C-alpha positions as CSV (number, residue, x, y, z in Angstrom):
1,M,76.4,118.8,-44.5
2,S,77.5,117.9,-47.7
3,N,78.9,119.1,-50.9
4,L,77.6,118.1,-54.2
5,I,80.9,118.5,-56.4
6,E,80.9,118.1,-60.2
7,V,83.6,115.8,-61.4
8,A,82.8,114.8,-65.0
9,R,80.1,115.0,-68.0
10,A,78.0,111.7,-68.9
11,K,79.3,112.1,-72.4
12,E,82.4,110.7,-71.7
13,F,81.3,107.2,-70.1
14,M,80.0,104.6,-72.0
15,D,77.8,101.5,-69.7
16,G,80.9,99.4,-68.4
17,S,83.5,102.5,-68.0
18,T,85.1,104.1,-65.2
19,K,87.5,107.1,-64.8
20,K,89.8,108.5,-62.3
21,V,88.5,112.1,-60.5
22,K,90.6,113.8,-58.2
23,V,87.6,115.4,-55.6
24,Q,89.2,117.6,-52.8
25,G,92.8,115.6,-52.8
26,T,90.8,112.3,-53.0
27,D,91.4,110.1,-56.2
28,I,87.7,108.5,-56.8
29,L,86.7,105.6,-59.3
30,L,83.7,106.7,-61.1
31,A,82.1,104.0,-62.9
32,K,78.9,103.6,-64.9
33,V,77.1,100.3,-64.8
34,E,73.7,99.2,-66.5
35,G,73.1,102.9,-67.0
36,K,73.6,104.1,-63.2
37,Y,76.9,105.9,-61.8
38,Y,79.0,104.5,-58.8
39,A,81.9,106.1,-56.8
40,V,84.0,104.6,-54.9
41,D,87.7,105.3,-53.1
42,N,90.3,104.9,-56.0
43,R,92.8,103.3,-53.6
44,C,92.2,99.4,-52.9
45,P,92.5,99.2,-49.0
46,H,94.5,96.1,-49.2
47,F,98.0,97.4,-50.7
48,G,96.9,100.7,-52.2
49,G,96.5,99.4,-55.7
50,D,94.9,102.1,-58.2
51,L,91.7,100.6,-59.3
52,S,91.1,102.8,-62.3
53,K,93.7,100.0,-63.7
54,G,92.2,97.3,-62.3
55,K,89.0,95.3,-64.2
56,L,85.6,96.2,-64.4
57,D,83.6,93.1,-64.6
58,G,79.7,94.2,-64.1
59,Y,79.6,95.7,-60.8
60,I,82.9,94.2,-59.6
61,I,86.1,95.9,-59.6
62,T,89.4,93.9,-59.2
63,C,92.6,95.5,-58.1
64,P,95.4,94.7,-60.1
65,K,97.8,94.2,-57.6
66,H,96.7,91.2,-55.8
67,Q,92.9,90.8,-57.6
68,S,90.9,91.9,-54.5
69,E,87.5,92.6,-55.8
70,F,84.8,94.8,-54.6
71,D,81.3,95.7,-55.2
72,L,80.9,98.9,-56.5
73,K,77.1,98.7,-55.5
74,D,78.1,99.0,-51.8
75,G,81.9,99.0,-51.3
76,H,81.8,95.4,-49.6
77,V,84.6,92.7,-50.2
78,I,83.7,90.0,-52.3
79,R,87.4,88.8,-52.4
80,W,90.4,90.0,-50.5
81,T,93.3,89.1,-52.9
82,D,93.5,85.7,-55.1
83,W,96.1,84.3,-52.8
84,S,95.2,81.0,-50.6
85,G,96.7,79.0,-47.8
86,I,99.2,80.2,-45.3
87,K,99.9,83.4,-47.6
88,L,96.3,84.5,-47.4
89,N,96.2,83.9,-43.6
90,L,98.8,86.3,-43.3
91,A,97.5,88.8,-45.9
92,K,94.6,88.9,-43.5
93,V,96.1,89.3,-40.4
94,F,98.7,92.2,-41.7
95,R,95.8,93.8,-43.6
96,S,92.3,92.7,-42.6
97,P,89.6,92.8,-45.1
98,K,88.2,96.5,-45.9
99,A,85.7,97.6,-48.0
100,L,85.7,100.6,-50.2
101,K,84.4,103.9,-49.3
102,T,81.5,104.6,-51.3
103,Y,80.1,108.2,-52.6
104,S,76.7,109.1,-53.9
105,V,76.8,110.4,-57.2
106,K,74.0,112.7,-58.6
107,E,73.4,113.1,-62.6
108,D,71.7,116.1,-63.7
109,G,71.5,116.5,-67.7
110,D,75.3,115.7,-68.8
111,K,76.7,116.9,-65.6
112,I,77.8,113.9,-63.0
113,F,78.6,114.9,-59.3
114,V,80.0,113.3,-56.5
115,E,78.5,114.1,-52.9
116,I,81.3,114.5,-50.6
117,K,80.3,114.7,-46.7
C-alpha cells in the first residue's frame, strides 16, 4: 500500500532548485531538474550530511560534508567521498558505499506529491 503526500507547490521551484521537506518524520530532498521532480533521502548515507545544503549539478547532488555524489534519478553512488588512498579505503571499510533511497514524485497541477510505501 502506498500514500501520496503533498509536499510542495510547483511555483516554489525553478529548474535546478532543491528543497528539504519532511514526510512522515523523514527528511526528503525534493529537486527539480530539466522540468522533472526527484525525491531522495535528505541524509547522506556516508556520514549523515544534510544534502539540502549540498551542491546540485544537473542530476548530481554532492554532500557538503565529504563530497559524496549521488544521481537523483536512481540514487546510485557516483563518488563515495573525495578522499583518496588509505583514507578512502578506510572510509569504504567503515561506511561501505550505499545508494540514496528514492521516492516516486507525482505532479498534479501546482501540487507536488511524494509517494511513501
